[in-house]
PDB file of N, CA, C and O in Angstrom:
ATOM      1  N   MET A   1      34.314  -0.790 -29.316  1.00  0.00           N
ATOM      2  CA  MET A   1      33.135  -0.090 -28.728  1.00  0.00           C
ATOM      3  C   MET A   1      31.887  -0.462 -29.443  1.00  0.00           C
ATOM      4  O   MET A   1      31.877  -0.607 -30.665  1.00  0.00           O
ATOM      5  N   TYR A   2      30.818  -0.622 -28.686  1.00  0.00           N
ATOM      6  CA  TYR A   2      29.463  -0.881 -29.185  1.00  0.00           C
ATOM      7  C   TYR A   2      28.636   0.452 -29.005  1.00  0.00           C
ATOM      8  O   TYR A   2      28.912   1.232 -28.093  1.00  0.00           O
ATOM      9  N   GLN A   3      27.678   0.676 -29.843  1.00  0.00           N
ATOM     10  CA  GLN A   3      26.823   1.851 -29.782  1.00  0.00           C
ATOM     11  C   GLN A   3      25.424   1.375 -29.941  1.00  0.00           C
ATOM     12  O   GLN A   3      25.102   0.545 -30.791  1.00  0.00           O
ATOM     13  N   CYS A   4      24.525   1.976 -29.019  1.00  0.00           N
ATOM     14  CA  CYS A   4      23.125   1.676 -29.084  1.00  0.00           C
ATOM     15  C   CYS A   4      22.562   2.435 -30.238  1.00  0.00           C
ATOM     16  O   CYS A   4      22.894   3.618 -30.313  1.00  0.00           O
ATOM     17  N   PRO A   5      21.774   1.959 -31.137  1.00  0.00           N
ATOM     18  CA  PRO A   5      21.175   2.702 -32.325  1.00  0.00           C
ATOM     19  C   PRO A   5      20.085   3.684 -31.795  1.00  0.00           C
ATOM     20  O   PRO A   5      19.821   4.665 -32.490  1.00  0.00           O
ATOM     21  N   GLU A   6      19.459   3.499 -30.663  1.00  0.00           N
ATOM     22  CA  GLU A   6      18.421   4.298 -30.237  1.00  0.00           C
ATOM     23  C   GLU A   6      18.841   5.480 -29.430  1.00  0.00           C
ATOM     24  O   GLU A   6      18.345   6.588 -29.633  1.00  0.00           O
ATOM     25  N   CYS A   7      19.809   5.248 -28.456  1.00  0.00           N
ATOM     26  CA  CYS A   7      20.186   6.336 -27.633  1.00  0.00           C
ATOM     27  C   CYS A   7      21.639   6.806 -27.813  1.00  0.00           C
ATOM     28  O   CYS A   7      22.066   7.738 -27.131  1.00  0.00           O
ATOM     29  N   SER A   8      22.375   6.200 -28.683  1.00  0.00           N
ATOM     30  CA  SER A   8      23.709   6.415 -28.914  1.00  0.00           C
ATOM     31  C   SER A   8      24.748   6.285 -27.751  1.00  0.00           C
ATOM     32  O   SER A   8      25.822   6.886 -27.726  1.00  0.00           O
ATOM     33  N   HIS A   9      24.304   5.444 -26.817  1.00  0.00           N
ATOM     34  CA  HIS A   9      25.145   5.122 -25.646  1.00  0.00           C
ATOM     35  C   HIS A   9      26.259   4.203 -26.201  1.00  0.00           C
ATOM     36  O   HIS A   9      25.980   3.333 -27.027  1.00  0.00           O
ATOM     37  N   GLU A  10      27.559   4.397 -25.737  1.00  0.00           N
ATOM     38  CA  GLU A  10      28.601   3.690 -26.122  1.00  0.00           C
ATOM     39  C   GLU A  10      29.174   2.865 -24.936  1.00  0.00           C
ATOM     40  O   GLU A  10      29.224   3.366 -23.813  1.00  0.00           O
ATOM     41  N   TRP A  11      29.585   1.661 -25.173  1.00  0.00           N
ATOM     42  CA  TRP A  11      30.266   0.779 -24.119  1.00  0.00           C
ATOM     43  C   TRP A  11      31.236  -0.185 -24.695  1.00  0.00           C
ATOM     44  O   TRP A  11      31.184  -0.525 -25.877  1.00  0.00           O
ATOM     45  N   ASN A  12      32.072  -0.599 -23.902  1.00  0.00           N
ATOM     46  CA  ASN A  12      33.139  -1.563 -24.292  1.00  0.00           C
ATOM     47  C   ASN A  12      32.694  -2.874 -23.688  1.00  0.00           C
ATOM     48  O   ASN A  12      32.548  -2.927 -22.467  1.00  0.00           O
ATOM     49  N   PRO A  13      32.463  -3.950 -24.447  1.00  0.00           N
ATOM     50  CA  PRO A  13      31.886  -5.269 -23.960  1.00  0.00           C
ATOM     51  C   PRO A  13      33.052  -5.925 -23.111  1.00  0.00           C
ATOM     52  O   PRO A  13      32.744  -6.822 -22.327  1.00  0.00           O
ATOM     53  N   GLU A  14      34.302  -5.550 -23.218  1.00  0.00           N
ATOM     54  CA  GLU A  14      35.272  -6.246 -22.364  1.00  0.00           C
ATOM     55  C   GLU A  14      35.453  -5.658 -21.025  1.00  0.00           C
ATOM     56  O   GLU A  14      36.145  -6.256 -20.202  1.00  0.00           O
ATOM     57  N   GLU A  15      34.883  -4.522 -20.734  1.00  0.00           N
ATOM     58  CA  GLU A  15      35.000  -3.924 -19.367  1.00  0.00           C
ATOM     59  C   GLU A  15      34.051  -4.595 -18.555  1.00  0.00           C
ATOM     60  O   GLU A  15      32.987  -5.019 -19.006  1.00  0.00           O
ATOM     61  N   LEU A  16      34.429  -4.713 -17.281  1.00  0.00           N
ATOM     62  CA  LEU A  16      33.566  -5.351 -16.215  1.00  0.00           C
ATOM     63  C   LEU A  16      32.369  -4.379 -15.961  1.00  0.00           C
ATOM     64  O   LEU A  16      32.490  -3.157 -15.886  1.00  0.00           O
ATOM     65  N   VAL A  17      31.232  -5.053 -15.842  1.00  0.00           N
ATOM     66  CA  VAL A  17      30.025  -4.304 -15.497  1.00  0.00           C
ATOM     67  C   VAL A  17      29.915  -4.181 -14.025  1.00  0.00           C
ATOM     68  O   VAL A  17      29.996  -5.194 -13.330  1.00  0.00           O
ATOM     69  N   GLU A  18      29.731  -2.976 -13.489  1.00  0.00           N
ATOM     70  CA  GLU A  18      29.533  -2.866 -12.055  1.00  0.00           C
ATOM     71  C   GLU A  18      28.055  -3.238 -11.806  1.00  0.00           C
ATOM     72  O   GLU A  18      27.121  -2.965 -12.560  1.00  0.00           O
ATOM     73  N   GLU A  19      27.982  -3.921 -10.601  1.00  0.00           N
ATOM     74  CA  GLU A  19      26.574  -4.314 -10.110  1.00  0.00           C
ATOM     75  C   GLU A  19      25.876  -3.120  -9.633  1.00  0.00           C
ATOM     76  O   GLU A  19      26.474  -2.249  -9.002  1.00  0.00           O
ATOM     77  N   GLU A  20      24.598  -3.049  -9.919  1.00  0.00           N
ATOM     78  CA  GLU A  20      23.833  -2.012  -9.337  1.00  0.00           C
ATOM     79  C   GLU A  20      23.540  -2.180  -7.866  1.00  0.00           C
ATOM     80  O   GLU A  20      23.399  -3.325  -7.434  1.00  0.00           O
ATOM     81  N   GLU A  21      23.435  -1.130  -7.046  1.00  0.00           N
ATOM     82  CA  GLU A  21      23.192  -1.250  -5.670  1.00  0.00           C
ATOM     83  C   GLU A  21      21.793  -1.805  -5.477  1.00  0.00           C
ATOM     84  O   GLU A  21      20.866  -1.307  -6.116  1.00  0.00           O
ATOM     85  N   THR A  22      21.592  -2.775  -4.660  1.00  0.00           N
ATOM     86  CA  THR A  22      20.266  -3.278  -4.358  1.00  0.00           C
ATOM     87  C   THR A  22      19.707  -2.669  -3.182  1.00  0.00           C
ATOM     88  O   THR A  22      20.454  -2.204  -2.321  1.00  0.00           O
ATOM     89  N   LEU A  23      18.394  -2.631  -3.067  1.00  0.00           N
ATOM     90  CA  LEU A  23      17.758  -2.016  -1.896  1.00  0.00           C
ATOM     91  C   LEU A  23      17.910  -2.857  -0.688  1.00  0.00           C
ATOM     92  O   LEU A  23      17.667  -4.064  -0.700  1.00  0.00           O
ATOM     93  N   GLU A  24      18.340  -2.165   0.422  1.00  0.00           N
ATOM     94  CA  GLU A  24      18.577  -2.886   1.664  1.00  0.00           C
ATOM     95  C   GLU A  24      17.538  -2.282   2.650  1.00  0.00           C
ATOM     96  O   GLU A  24      17.752  -1.276   3.325  1.00  0.00           O
ATOM     97  N   ILE A  25      16.397  -3.003   2.658  1.00  0.00           N
ATOM     98  CA  ILE A  25      15.198  -2.611   3.399  1.00  0.00           C
ATOM     99  C   ILE A  25      15.155  -3.589   4.589  1.00  0.00           C
ATOM    100  O   ILE A  25      15.338  -4.786   4.368  1.00  0.00           O
ATOM    101  N   LYS A  26      14.927  -3.152   5.813  1.00  0.00           N
ATOM    102  CA  LYS A  26      14.847  -3.960   6.972  1.00  0.00           C
ATOM    103  C   LYS A  26      13.449  -3.698   7.693  1.00  0.00           C
ATOM    104  O   LYS A  26      12.883  -2.609   7.602  1.00  0.00           O
ATOM    105  N   ASP A  27      12.958  -4.720   8.380  1.00  0.00           N
ATOM    106  CA  ASP A  27      11.733  -4.579   9.076  1.00  0.00           C
ATOM    107  C   ASP A  27      11.968  -3.978  10.342  1.00  0.00           C
ATOM    108  O   ASP A  27      13.107  -3.564  10.554  1.00  0.00           O
ATOM    109  N   ALA A  28      11.016  -3.841  11.308  1.00  0.00           N
ATOM    110  CA  ALA A  28      11.142  -3.250  12.573  1.00  0.00           C
ATOM    111  C   ALA A  28      12.144  -3.907  13.459  1.00  0.00           C
ATOM    112  O   ALA A  28      12.795  -3.236  14.259  1.00  0.00           O
ATOM    113  N   ASN A  29      12.303  -5.302  13.334  1.00  0.00           N
ATOM    114  CA  ASN A  29      13.330  -5.955  14.071  1.00  0.00           C
ATOM    115  C   ASN A  29      14.704  -6.080  13.551  1.00  0.00           C
ATOM    116  O   ASN A  29      15.596  -6.649  14.180  1.00  0.00           O
ATOM    117  N   GLY A  30      14.875  -5.487  12.282  1.00  0.00           N
ATOM    118  CA  GLY A  30      16.241  -5.446  11.693  1.00  0.00           C
ATOM    119  C   GLY A  30      16.505  -6.542  10.722  1.00  0.00           C
ATOM    120  O   GLY A  30      17.627  -6.701  10.242  1.00  0.00           O
ATOM    121  N   ASN A  31      15.394  -7.373  10.396  1.00  0.00           N
ATOM    122  CA  ASN A  31      15.628  -8.517   9.443  1.00  0.00           C
ATOM    123  C   ASN A  31      15.483  -7.942   8.054  1.00  0.00           C
ATOM    124  O   ASN A  31      14.573  -7.156   7.788  1.00  0.00           O
ATOM    125  N   PRO A  32      16.393  -8.340   7.157  1.00  0.00           N
ATOM    126  CA  PRO A  32      16.258  -7.815   5.798  1.00  0.00           C
ATOM    127  C   PRO A  32      15.073  -8.389   5.102  1.00  0.00           C
ATOM    128  O   PRO A  32      14.753  -9.563   5.286  1.00  0.00           O
ATOM    129  N   LEU A  33      14.406  -7.590   4.302  1.00  0.00           N
ATOM    130  CA  LEU A  33      13.162  -7.966   3.610  1.00  0.00           C
ATOM    131  C   LEU A  33      13.595  -8.152   2.080  1.00  0.00           C
ATOM    132  O   LEU A  33      14.574  -7.572   1.609  1.00  0.00           O
ATOM    133  N   GLN A  34      12.850  -8.938   1.416  1.00  0.00           N
ATOM    134  CA  GLN A  34      12.986  -9.186  -0.085  1.00  0.00           C
ATOM    135  C   GLN A  34      11.616  -9.242  -0.681  1.00  0.00           C
ATOM    136  O   GLN A  34      10.613  -9.446   0.002  1.00  0.00           O
ATOM    137  N   ASP A  35      11.600  -9.050  -2.002  1.00  0.00           N
ATOM    138  CA  ASP A  35      10.433  -9.195  -2.779  1.00  0.00           C
ATOM    139  C   ASP A  35       9.761 -10.476  -2.496  1.00  0.00           C
ATOM    140  O   ASP A  35      10.468 -11.472  -2.340  1.00  0.00           O
ATOM    141  N   GLY A  36       8.500 -10.566  -2.414  1.00  0.00           N
ATOM    142  CA  GLY A  36       7.765 -11.836  -2.261  1.00  0.00           C
ATOM    143  C   GLY A  36       7.664 -12.335  -0.779  1.00  0.00           C
ATOM    144  O   GLY A  36       7.059 -13.363  -0.475  1.00  0.00           O
ATOM    145  N   ASP A  37       8.259 -11.581   0.055  1.00  0.00           N
ATOM    146  CA  ASP A  37       8.146 -12.017   1.472  1.00  0.00           C
ATOM    147  C   ASP A  37       6.710 -11.841   2.039  1.00  0.00           C
ATOM    148  O   ASP A  37       5.871 -11.204   1.402  1.00  0.00           O
ATOM    149  N   THR A  38       6.433 -12.410   3.240  1.00  0.00           N
ATOM    150  CA  THR A  38       5.243 -12.295   3.917  1.00  0.00           C
ATOM    151  C   THR A  38       5.575 -11.529   5.221  1.00  0.00           C
ATOM    152  O   THR A  38       6.485 -11.914   5.956  1.00  0.00           O
ATOM    153  N   VAL A  39       4.830 -10.447   5.496  1.00  0.00           N
ATOM    154  CA  VAL A  39       5.048  -9.649   6.631  1.00  0.00           C
ATOM    155  C   VAL A  39       3.777  -9.561   7.536  1.00  0.00           C
ATOM    156  O   VAL A  39       2.680  -9.910   7.101  1.00  0.00           O
ATOM    157  N   ILE A  40       3.949  -9.088   8.798  1.00  0.00           N
ATOM    158  CA  ILE A  40       2.799  -8.969   9.731  1.00  0.00           C
ATOM    159  C   ILE A  40       2.841  -7.499  10.155  1.00  0.00           C
ATOM    160  O   ILE A  40       3.902  -6.998  10.526  1.00  0.00           O
ATOM    161  N   VAL A  41       1.784  -6.854  10.109  1.00  0.00           N
ATOM    162  CA  VAL A  41       1.614  -5.476  10.550  1.00  0.00           C
ATOM    163  C   VAL A  41       1.736  -5.445  12.146  1.00  0.00           C
ATOM    164  O   VAL A  41       1.153  -6.295  12.819  1.00  0.00           O
ATOM    165  N   LEU A  42       2.501  -4.452  12.722  1.00  0.00           N
ATOM    166  CA  LEU A  42       2.677  -4.409  14.155  1.00  0.00           C
ATOM    167  C   LEU A  42       1.727  -3.589  14.944  1.00  0.00           C
ATOM    168  O   LEU A  42       1.484  -3.903  16.109  1.00  0.00           O
ATOM    169  N   LYS A  43       1.160  -2.531  14.372  1.00  0.00           N
ATOM    170  CA  LYS A  43       0.183  -1.679  15.081  1.00  0.00           C
ATOM    171  C   LYS A  43      -0.988  -1.280  14.118  1.00  0.00           C
ATOM    172  O   LYS A  43      -0.895  -1.410  12.897  1.00  0.00           O
ATOM    173  N   ASN A  44      -2.049  -0.806  14.726  1.00  0.00           N
ATOM    174  CA  ASN A  44      -3.116  -0.390  13.845  1.00  0.00           C
ATOM    175  C   ASN A  44      -2.716   0.787  13.003  1.00  0.00           C
ATOM    176  O   ASN A  44      -2.147   1.758  13.502  1.00  0.00           O
ATOM    177  N   LEU A  45      -3.025   0.699  11.677  1.00  0.00           N
ATOM    178  CA  LEU A  45      -2.594   1.717  10.811  1.00  0.00           C
ATOM    179  C   LEU A  45      -3.862   2.397  10.180  1.00  0.00           C
ATOM    180  O   LEU A  45      -4.624   1.728   9.481  1.00  0.00           O
ATOM    181  N   PRO A  46      -4.082   3.703  10.422  1.00  0.00           N
ATOM    182  CA  PRO A  46      -5.298   4.313   9.899  1.00  0.00           C
ATOM    183  C   PRO A  46      -5.113   4.449   8.308  1.00  0.00           C
ATOM    184  O   PRO A  46      -4.031   4.747   7.802  1.00  0.00           O
ATOM    185  N   VAL A  47      -6.245   4.206   7.597  1.00  0.00           N
ATOM    186  CA  VAL A  47      -6.261   4.348   6.147  1.00  0.00           C
ATOM    187  C   VAL A  47      -7.184   5.441   5.743  1.00  0.00           C
ATOM    188  O   VAL A  47      -8.376   5.441   6.051  1.00  0.00           O
ATOM    189  N   LYS A  48      -6.599   6.382   5.038  1.00  0.00           N
ATOM    190  CA  LYS A  48      -7.394   7.575   4.497  1.00  0.00           C
ATOM    191  C   LYS A  48      -8.575   7.089   3.625  1.00  0.00           C
ATOM    192  O   LYS A  48      -8.332   6.420   2.620  1.00  0.00           O
ATOM    193  N   GLY A  49      -9.772   7.382   3.950  1.00  0.00           N
ATOM    194  CA  GLY A  49     -10.897   7.040   3.087  1.00  0.00           C
ATOM    195  C   GLY A  49     -11.482   5.657   3.455  1.00  0.00           C
ATOM    196  O   GLY A  49     -12.459   5.262   2.818  1.00  0.00           O
ATOM    197  N   ALA A  50     -10.969   4.914   4.411  1.00  0.00           N
ATOM    198  CA  ALA A  50     -11.545   3.576   4.753  1.00  0.00           C
ATOM    199  C   ALA A  50     -12.328   3.781   5.970  1.00  0.00           C
ATOM    200  O   ALA A  50     -12.182   4.798   6.648  1.00  0.00           O
ATOM    201  N   SER A  51     -13.205   2.796   6.291  1.00  0.00           N
ATOM    202  CA  SER A  51     -14.008   2.884   7.482  1.00  0.00           C
ATOM    203  C   SER A  51     -13.254   2.501   8.701  1.00  0.00           C
ATOM    204  O   SER A  51     -13.656   2.881   9.800  1.00  0.00           O
ATOM    205  N   GLY A  52     -12.162   1.756   8.579  1.00  0.00           N
ATOM    206  CA  GLY A  52     -11.411   1.408   9.749  1.00  0.00           C
ATOM    207  C   GLY A  52      -9.992   1.208   9.449  1.00  0.00           C
ATOM    208  O   GLY A  52      -9.621   1.207   8.275  1.00  0.00           O
ATOM    209  N   PRO A  53      -9.118   1.028  10.474  1.00  0.00           N
ATOM    210  CA  PRO A  53      -7.660   0.887  10.211  1.00  0.00           C
ATOM    211  C   PRO A  53      -7.310  -0.567   9.826  1.00  0.00           C
ATOM    212  O   PRO A  53      -8.085  -1.516   9.948  1.00  0.00           O
ATOM    213  N   ILE A  54      -6.122  -0.625   9.374  1.00  0.00           N
ATOM    214  CA  ILE A  54      -5.500  -1.983   9.139  1.00  0.00           C
ATOM    215  C   ILE A  54      -5.071  -2.431  10.597  1.00  0.00           C
ATOM    216  O   ILE A  54      -4.317  -1.722  11.263  1.00  0.00           O
ATOM    217  N   LYS A  55      -5.543  -3.553  11.040  1.00  0.00           N
ATOM    218  CA  LYS A  55      -5.408  -4.040  12.449  1.00  0.00           C
ATOM    219  C   LYS A  55      -4.034  -4.663  12.606  1.00  0.00           C
ATOM    220  O   LYS A  55      -3.485  -5.232  11.662  1.00  0.00           O
ATOM    221  N   ALA A  56      -3.505  -4.556  13.764  1.00  0.00           N
ATOM    222  CA  ALA A  56      -2.219  -5.129  14.151  1.00  0.00           C
ATOM    223  C   ALA A  56      -2.351  -6.685  14.101  1.00  0.00           C
ATOM    224  O   ALA A  56      -3.315  -7.267  14.598  1.00  0.00           O
ATOM    225  N   GLY A  57      -1.407  -7.268  13.522  1.00  0.00           N
ATOM    226  CA  GLY A  57      -1.489  -8.699  13.305  1.00  0.00           C
ATOM    227  C   GLY A  57      -1.924  -9.206  11.951  1.00  0.00           C
ATOM    228  O   GLY A  57      -1.897 -10.399  11.651  1.00  0.00           O
ATOM    229  N   THR A  58      -2.338  -8.207  11.124  1.00  0.00           N
ATOM    230  CA  THR A  58      -2.679  -8.496   9.767  1.00  0.00           C
ATOM    231  C   THR A  58      -1.582  -9.096   8.918  1.00  0.00           C
ATOM    232  O   THR A  58      -0.543  -8.443   8.823  1.00  0.00           O
ATOM    233  N   LYS A  59      -1.680 -10.289   8.268  1.00  0.00           N
ATOM    234  CA  LYS A  59      -0.642 -10.766   7.523  1.00  0.00           C
ATOM    235  C   LYS A  59      -0.794 -10.323   6.111  1.00  0.00           C
ATOM    236  O   LYS A  59      -1.868 -10.421   5.516  1.00  0.00           O
ATOM    237  N   VAL A  60       0.343  -9.809   5.550  1.00  0.00           N
ATOM    238  CA  VAL A  60       0.455  -9.182   4.153  1.00  0.00           C
ATOM    239  C   VAL A  60       1.424 -10.186   3.297  1.00  0.00           C
ATOM    240  O   VAL A  60       2.592 -10.382   3.633  1.00  0.00           O
ATOM    241  N   LYS A  61       0.888 -10.729   2.289  1.00  0.00           N
ATOM    242  CA  LYS A  61       1.719 -11.779   1.568  1.00  0.00           C
ATOM    243  C   LYS A  61       2.167 -11.030   0.247  1.00  0.00           C
ATOM    244  O   LYS A  61       1.562 -10.092  -0.272  1.00  0.00           O
ATOM    245  N   ASN A  62       3.282 -11.587  -0.181  1.00  0.00           N
ATOM    246  CA  ASN A  62       3.904 -11.253  -1.524  1.00  0.00           C
ATOM    247  C   ASN A  62       4.071  -9.690  -1.675  1.00  0.00           C
ATOM    248  O   ASN A  62       3.397  -9.043  -2.476  1.00  0.00           O
ATOM    249  N   ILE A  63       5.007  -9.144  -0.856  1.00  0.00           N
ATOM    250  CA  ILE A  63       5.252  -7.751  -0.849  1.00  0.00           C
ATOM    251  C   ILE A  63       6.263  -7.420  -1.958  1.00  0.00           C
ATOM    252  O   ILE A  63       7.005  -8.293  -2.407  1.00  0.00           O
ATOM    253  N   ARG A  64       6.285  -6.189  -2.382  1.00  0.00           N
ATOM    254  CA  ARG A  64       7.286  -5.707  -3.379  1.00  0.00           C
ATOM    255  C   ARG A  64       7.946  -4.475  -2.833  1.00  0.00           C
ATOM    256  O   ARG A  64       7.270  -3.550  -2.382  1.00  0.00           O
ATOM    257  N   LEU A  65       9.290  -4.448  -2.867  1.00  0.00           N
ATOM    258  CA  LEU A  65      10.021  -3.402  -2.368  1.00  0.00           C
ATOM    259  C   LEU A  65      10.247  -2.320  -3.338  1.00  0.00           C
ATOM    260  O   LEU A  65      10.469  -2.570  -4.523  1.00  0.00           O
ATOM    261  N   THR A  66      10.195  -1.044  -2.836  1.00  0.00           N
ATOM    262  CA  THR A  66      10.349   0.126  -3.790  1.00  0.00           C
ATOM    263  C   THR A  66      11.158   1.282  -3.030  1.00  0.00           C
ATOM    264  O   THR A  66      11.304   1.249  -1.808  1.00  0.00           O
ATOM    265  N   ASP A  67      11.624   2.212  -3.759  1.00  0.00           N
ATOM    266  CA  ASP A  67      12.307   3.340  -3.218  1.00  0.00           C
ATOM    267  C   ASP A  67      11.311   4.332  -2.638  1.00  0.00           C
ATOM    268  O   ASP A  67      10.171   4.380  -3.100  1.00  0.00           O
ATOM    269  N   GLY A  68      11.686   5.100  -1.673  1.00  0.00           N
ATOM    270  CA  GLY A  68      10.813   6.204  -1.224  1.00  0.00           C
ATOM    271  C   GLY A  68      10.498   5.993   0.274  1.00  0.00           C
ATOM    272  O   GLY A  68      11.004   5.103   0.958  1.00  0.00           O
ATOM    273  N   ASP A  69       9.653   6.864   0.685  1.00  0.00           N
ATOM    274  CA  ASP A  69       9.305   6.839   2.162  1.00  0.00           C
ATOM    275  C   ASP A  69       8.390   5.644   2.543  1.00  0.00           C
ATOM    276  O   ASP A  69       8.560   5.073   3.620  1.00  0.00           O
ATOM    277  N   HIS A  70       7.476   5.278   1.720  1.00  0.00           N
ATOM    278  CA  HIS A  70       6.653   4.130   1.906  1.00  0.00           C
ATOM    279  C   HIS A  70       7.260   3.074   1.025  1.00  0.00           C
ATOM    280  O   HIS A  70       6.999   3.031  -0.177  1.00  0.00           O
ATOM    281  N   ASN A  71       8.146   2.138   1.671  1.00  0.00           N
ATOM    282  CA  ASN A  71       8.967   1.345   0.702  1.00  0.00           C
ATOM    283  C   ASN A  71       8.524  -0.051   0.513  1.00  0.00           C
ATOM    284  O   ASN A  71       9.325  -0.880   0.081  1.00  0.00           O
ATOM    285  N   ILE A  72       7.229  -0.395   0.822  1.00  0.00           N
ATOM    286  CA  ILE A  72       6.660  -1.664   0.614  1.00  0.00           C
ATOM    287  C   ILE A  72       5.372  -1.410  -0.161  1.00  0.00           C
ATOM    288  O   ILE A  72       4.543  -0.639   0.323  1.00  0.00           O
ATOM    289  N   ASP A  73       5.144  -2.013  -1.344  1.00  0.00           N
ATOM    290  CA  ASP A  73       3.916  -2.051  -2.025  1.00  0.00           C
ATOM    291  C   ASP A  73       3.297  -3.480  -1.885  1.00  0.00           C
ATOM    292  O   ASP A  73       3.962  -4.512  -1.983  1.00  0.00           O
ATOM    293  N   CYS A  74       1.941  -3.429  -1.643  1.00  0.00           N
ATOM    294  CA  CYS A  74       1.381  -4.828  -1.440  1.00  0.00           C
ATOM    295  C   CYS A  74      -0.171  -4.632  -1.620  1.00  0.00           C
ATOM    296  O   CYS A  74      -0.667  -3.515  -1.765  1.00  0.00           O
ATOM    297  N   LYS A  75      -0.863  -5.740  -1.602  1.00  0.00           N
ATOM    298  CA  LYS A  75      -2.366  -5.779  -1.575  1.00  0.00           C
ATOM    299  C   LYS A  75      -2.726  -6.379  -0.348  1.00  0.00           C
ATOM    300  O   LYS A  75      -2.189  -7.411   0.055  1.00  0.00           O
ATOM    301  N   ILE A  76      -3.688  -5.725   0.312  1.00  0.00           N
ATOM    302  CA  ILE A  76      -4.316  -6.180   1.595  1.00  0.00           C
ATOM    303  C   ILE A  76      -5.753  -6.442   1.382  1.00  0.00           C
ATOM    304  O   ILE A  76      -6.488  -5.615   0.842  1.00  0.00           O
ATOM    305  N   ASP A  77      -6.178  -7.669   1.834  1.00  0.00           N
ATOM    306  CA  ASP A  77      -7.621  -8.088   1.645  1.00  0.00           C
ATOM    307  C   ASP A  77      -8.475  -7.023   2.330  1.00  0.00           C
ATOM    308  O   ASP A  77      -8.174  -6.598   3.446  1.00  0.00           O
ATOM    309  N   GLY A  78      -9.482  -6.621   1.692  1.00  0.00           N
ATOM    310  CA  GLY A  78     -10.477  -5.600   2.240  1.00  0.00           C
ATOM    311  C   GLY A  78     -10.088  -4.207   2.064  1.00  0.00           C
ATOM    312  O   GLY A  78     -10.919  -3.315   2.236  1.00  0.00           O
ATOM    313  N   PHE A  79      -8.783  -3.935   1.706  1.00  0.00           N
ATOM    314  CA  PHE A  79      -8.301  -2.612   1.534  1.00  0.00           C
ATOM    315  C   PHE A  79      -7.775  -2.328   0.053  1.00  0.00           C
ATOM    316  O   PHE A  79      -7.860  -1.198  -0.430  1.00  0.00           O
ATOM    317  N   GLY A  80      -7.259  -3.343  -0.604  1.00  0.00           N
ATOM    318  CA  GLY A  80      -6.742  -3.207  -1.957  1.00  0.00           C
ATOM    319  C   GLY A  80      -5.303  -2.895  -1.890  1.00  0.00           C
ATOM    320  O   GLY A  80      -4.641  -3.227  -0.906  1.00  0.00           O
ATOM    321  N   ALA A  81      -4.763  -2.235  -2.953  1.00  0.00           N
ATOM    322  CA  ALA A  81      -3.363  -1.898  -3.073  1.00  0.00           C
ATOM    323  C   ALA A  81      -2.934  -0.822  -2.039  1.00  0.00           C
ATOM    324  O   ALA A  81      -3.607   0.193  -1.858  1.00  0.00           O
ATOM    325  N   MET A  82      -1.794  -1.088  -1.373  1.00  0.00           N
ATOM    326  CA  MET A  82      -1.291  -0.148  -0.365  1.00  0.00           C
ATOM    327  C   MET A  82       0.194   0.053  -0.416  1.00  0.00           C
ATOM    328  O   MET A  82       0.904  -0.766  -1.001  1.00  0.00           O
ATOM    329  N   ALA A  83       0.677   1.089   0.161  1.00  0.00           N
ATOM    330  CA  ALA A  83       2.062   1.436   0.329  1.00  0.00           C
ATOM    331  C   ALA A  83       2.244   1.452   1.824  1.00  0.00           C
ATOM    332  O   ALA A  83       1.548   2.204   2.507  1.00  0.00           O
ATOM    333  N   LEU A  84       3.182   0.627   2.388  1.00  0.00           N
ATOM    334  CA  LEU A  84       3.470   0.574   3.793  1.00  0.00           C
ATOM    335  C   LEU A  84       4.991   0.988   4.135  1.00  0.00           C
ATOM    336  O   LEU A  84       5.886   0.833   3.305  1.00  0.00           O
ATOM    337  N   LYS A  85       5.194   1.466   5.278  1.00  0.00           N
ATOM    338  CA  LYS A  85       6.479   1.766   5.770  1.00  0.00           C
ATOM    339  C   LYS A  85       7.056   0.468   6.442  1.00  0.00           C
ATOM    340  O   LYS A  85       6.371  -0.214   7.204  1.00  0.00           O
ATOM    341  N   SER A  86       8.295   0.180   6.130  1.00  0.00           N
ATOM    342  CA  SER A  86       8.949  -1.067   6.817  1.00  0.00           C
ATOM    343  C   SER A  86       8.992  -1.007   8.206  1.00  0.00           C
ATOM    344  O   SER A  86       8.977  -2.052   8.856  1.00  0.00           O
ATOM    345  N   GLU A  87       9.049   0.191   8.796  1.00  0.00           N
ATOM    346  CA  GLU A  87       9.200   0.206  10.276  1.00  0.00           C
ATOM    347  C   GLU A  87       7.969  -0.188  11.028  1.00  0.00           C
ATOM    348  O   GLU A  87       8.005  -0.295  12.254  1.00  0.00           O
ATOM    349  N   PHE A  88       6.813  -0.422  10.293  1.00  0.00           N
ATOM    350  CA  PHE A  88       5.552  -0.858  10.980  1.00  0.00           C
ATOM    351  C   PHE A  88       5.319  -2.357  10.756  1.00  0.00           C
ATOM    352  O   PHE A  88       4.238  -2.816  11.125  1.00  0.00           O
ATOM    353  N   VAL A  89       6.165  -3.113  10.224  1.00  0.00           N
ATOM    354  CA  VAL A  89       6.043  -4.492   9.798  1.00  0.00           C
ATOM    355  C   VAL A  89       7.066  -5.316  10.435  1.00  0.00           C
ATOM    356  O   VAL A  89       8.073  -4.773  10.891  1.00  0.00           O
ATOM    357  N   ARG A  90       6.889  -6.654  10.510  1.00  0.00           N
ATOM    358  CA  ARG A  90       7.952  -7.605  10.811  1.00  0.00           C
ATOM    359  C   ARG A  90       7.755  -8.755   9.959  1.00  0.00           C
ATOM    360  O   ARG A  90       6.634  -9.095   9.579  1.00  0.00           O
ATOM    361  N   LYS A  91       8.839  -9.370   9.644  1.00  0.00           N
ATOM    362  CA  LYS A  91       8.926 -10.606   8.818  1.00  0.00           C
ATOM    363  C   LYS A  91       8.153 -11.714   9.459  1.00  0.00           C
ATOM    364  O   LYS A  91       8.311 -11.988  10.649  1.00  0.00           O
ATOM    365  N   ALA A  92       7.282 -12.381   8.649  1.00  0.00           N
ATOM    366  CA  ALA A  92       6.570 -13.568   9.285  1.00  0.00           C
ATOM    367  C   ALA A  92       7.331 -14.835   9.235  1.00  0.00           C
ATOM    368  O   ALA A  92       6.853 -15.861   9.718  1.00  0.00           O
TER     369      ALA A  92
END
C-alpha cells in the first residue's frame, strides 16, 4: 500500500484504476460534443446587460464542456465569456 503524505489517502498500485465517467453532452441534433469543437447558435439568445441578443447562426469556436445547467463555456466576439446550453447549438 502507498500513502499520500498530504492527505493520508491509501491505495494499492497493483489494483486496476477505474476510469472516471466522461461528460456525454450532445447538441440539439444529438451529435456528441467535445472540448475544442466549433458550434453554431440555433436561435437568438438574449444576453442580460447587453444591447442585443446573440443572433442565430453565430459561430462559436473552441468550446469547453462543463457540468451544470449551462454546460458549454466559450468566448463570443462582441459579448466576451459566456455559458451556453447545449440544446441551443449544433455542431458545425
